[in-house]
C-alpha positions in Angstrom: -1.1 18.9 8.0 -1.7 20.2 11.4 -4.2 17.7 12.1 -6.5 18.8 9.3 -8.4 16.6 6.6 -8.2 16.5 3.0 -11.6 15.1 1.6 -12.8 14.2 -1.7 -15.5 11.7 -3.1 -14.3 12.0 -6.6 -11.2 10.6 -8.2 -8.8 13.2 -6.9 -5.3 12.4 -5.4 -4.9 13.4 -1.8 -1.2 14.5 -2.1 0.7 14.1 -5.3 4.4 15.0 -6.8 6.1 13.9 -9.8 9.4 14.8 -11.6 8.9 17.1 -14.5 9.6 15.3 -17.7 13.2 15.4 -18.9 14.3 17.9 -16.0 16.4 16.0 -13.4 16.5 19.1 -11.4 12.9 18.7 -10.4 13.0 15.1 -8.5 10.6 15.0 -5.6 13.1 14.9 -2.3 13.0 15.3 1.2 9.3 15.8 1.7 7.8 15.0 5.1 4.0 14.5 5.2 2.5 14.2 8.7 -0.3 14.6 11.4 -3.5 14.5 9.2 -6.3 12.7 7.6 -6.5 11.9 3.8 -10.3 10.7 3.4 -10.7 9.7 -0.4 -14.0 7.9 -1.6 -13.1 7.6 -5.2 -10.5 6.4 -7.4 -7.7 8.6 -6.3 -4.5 7.6 -4.3 -3.8 8.9 -1.1 -0.3 9.9 -1.4 1.4 9.7 -4.8 5.0 10.9 -5.2 6.7 9.4 -8.1 9.7 9.8 -10.3 10.0 7.7 -13.4 7.1 5.0 -13.3 3.5 5.1 -12.5 3.1 1.5 -10.8 -0.2 1.0 -11.9 -0.6 -2.9 -11.0 1.3 -5.1 -8.6 2.7 -7.5 -11.2 4.0 -4.4 -13.2 7.9 -4.7 -13.7 10.0 -1.6 -13.3 10.9 -0.4 -17.0 14.2 -1.7 -18.3 15.3 2.1 -19.0 15.4 2.5 -15.1 18.9 1.5 -14.0 18.4 2.8 -10.3 16.3 4.8 -8.1 17.2 8.1 -7.0 17.7 9.2 -3.1 14.4 10.6 -2.2 13.9 10.6 1.3 10.1 11.0 1.7 8.7 10.6 5.0 5.0 9.6 5.8 4.1 9.8 9.5 1.1 10.0 11.8 -1.2 9.8 8.9 -4.9 8.4 8.7 -5.5 7.4 4.9 -8.6 6.1 4.1 -9.4 5.4 0.2 -11.0 3.2 -2.4 -7.9 3.0 -4.3 -4.3 2.7 -3.3 -3.4 4.1 0.0 0.2 4.9 -0.9 2.7 4.9 -4.0 6.4 6.1 -3.5 9.2 5.7 -5.8 12.9 6.4 -4.8 15.6 5.3 -2.4 15.1 5.4 1.4 11.5 6.4 1.7 9.7 5.9 5.3 6.2 5.3 6.3 5.7 5.1 10.1 3.1 5.4 12.5 0.2 5.8 9.9 -3.3 3.9 9.6 -4.1 3.1 6.0 -7.2 1.4 4.8 -7.1 0.8 1.1 -9.8 -0.7 -1.2 -7.4 -0.9 -4.3 -4.7 -3.2 -5.7 -2.3 -2.3 -2.6 -2.2 -0.2 0.7 1.2 0.6 0.1 3.4 0.5 -3.0 7.1 1.2 -2.7 9.5 1.1 -5.7 13.2 1.5 -4.7 15.6 0.0 -2.0 16.2 1.0 1.6 12.5 1.8 2.7 11.1 1.6 6.1 7.5 0.5 6.8 7.2 0.8 10.5 4.6 0.6 13.3 1.7 1.1 10.9 -1.9 -0.3 11.2 -2.5 -1.5 7.3 -5.9 -2.8 6.1 -6.6 -3.9 2.7 -10.4 -4.0 2.3 -12.7 -6.0 0.0 -14.8 -3.0 -1.4 -18.5 -3.3 -2.1 -19.6 -2.8 -5.8 -20.2 0.8 -6.6 -23.8 2.4 -6.8 -25.0 3.4 -10.2 -23.0 6.2 -11.6 -20.4 5.8 -9.0 -16.8 6.7 -9.9 -15.0 4.4 -7.4 -12.2 1.9 -8.5 -15.0 -1.0 -8.9 -16.5 0.9 -11.6 -13.6 0.0 -13.8 -14.6 -3.6 -13.4 -17.8 -5.5 -15.0 -18.6 -7.1 -11.2 -17.0 -7.9 -8.0 -16.0 -11.4 -9.4 -13.6 -9.9 -11.7 -12.1 -7.6 -9.3 -11.3 -10.4 -7.1 -9.3 -12.1 -10.0 -7.0 -9.3 -9.8 -3.6 -9.6 -7.9 -3.7 -7.6 -4.6 -1.6 -7.1 -1.6 -1.3 -5.0 1.6 2.2 -4.1 0.9 3.8 -4.3 -2.6 7.5 -4.0 -3.2 9.6 -3.5 -6.2 13.4 -3.7 -6.6 13.2 -2.9 -2.9 16.5 -4.5 -1.7 17.4 -4.0 1.9 14.0 -2.5 2.9 12.7 -3.0 6.4 8.9 -4.0 7.3 8.7 -4.2 11.2 6.1 -3.7 14.0 3.1 -3.4 11.6 -0.5 -4.9 12.0 -1.4 -6.3 8.4 -4.9 -7.4 7.6 -6.1 -8.6 4.3 -10.0 -9.0 3.9 -11.4 -11.4 1.6 -10.6 -15.0 0.7 -9.5 -14.6 -2.9 -6.3 -16.8 -3.7 -4.9 -13.5 -5.7 -5.0 -11.6 -2.3 -1.4 -11.2 -0.4 -0.2 -9.8 2.7 3.3 -8.9 1.8 4.0 -9.1 -2.0 7.7 -8.9 -3.3 8.7 -8.7 -6.8 11.1 -7.1 -9.4 14.2 -8.5 -7.4 13.6 -7.0 -4.1 16.3 -8.9 -2.3 17.1 -9.2 1.6 14.0 -7.7 2.6 13.7 -7.6 6.5 10.4 -8.6 7.7 10.1 -8.8 11.4 7.6 -8.4 14.5 4.5 -7.8 12.4 1.1 -9.0 13.1 -0.8 -10.9 10.1 -4.4 -11.2 10.4 -6.0 -13.7 8.2 -3.6 -15.5 5.7 -0.8 -17.8 7.2 1.3 -16.8 3.9 3.3 -13.7 5.3 5.2 -13.0 2.3 4.7 -13.8 -1.4 8.1 -13.6 -3.2 8.3 -13.4 -7.0 10.9 -12.4 -9.8 14.1 -13.3 -7.8 13.0 -11.6 -4.4 14.0 -12.8 -1.1 13.1 -11.9 2.5 14.5 -12.5 5.9 11.6 -13.0 8.4 11.6 -13.3 12.3 9.1 -13.0 15.0 6.1 -12.4 13.0 2.8 -13.7 14.4 -0.4 -14.8 12.3 -3.7 -14.2 14.0 -7.1 -15.6 12.5 -9.9 -13.3 11.5 -12.1 -12.7 14.4 -15.5 -14.0 13.7 -18.5 -11.8 13.3 -21.2 -11.7 16.1 -24.4 -10.8 14.7 -26.0 -10.5 18.1 -25.1 -10.9 21.8 -27.2 -12.5 24.4 -26.4 -12.6 28.3 -27.7 -15.8 29.8 -28.4 -15.5 33.7 
């Protein structure tokens, strides 16, 4: 991207690629997106590279017709992604996200489906968005109110069938206090996910494992949210 910015305040995705239906020759593979800014202020996804499955919610299970994930080799590097929706959705075997800053107000900042991924040295923030203004087209406009939105399952990182994926060296922060918000959410039999050397800000629950998922954890640190200071006064 040569340090350029893609900006939209509507429902447009930043970068998107999908397999043409029933044409196995058109699988998105070996794509590198690096060195740029994706600034989206609507219901669009920052980077959306899919093959067989849209991954619309974090609890959705991969369709039974998907027997495995194709080798894809997508690399996202040195990106700043800000979006009111999902930051990144990638599907395939061996995708990499490293040295990125992702701020997302959607159901996840990162959703990966497929094994052997890497999420390395990123700053990942799942924000709690404000209700939209009248006529706004952001994600919260799909819900009656903020309370309904808080009942939805959300996570900074979501993995589906992601056996062998590595999550290391990241700073992960989930803002808000809902019990339905998670830091790292493993589902769909994501087995032996390696989670190490991450800094988790807020919740003490580093990982939530469901549907037969397992994780190996080492040297992760949990920090409390910093209290907001509404004013500062020096006393002499």
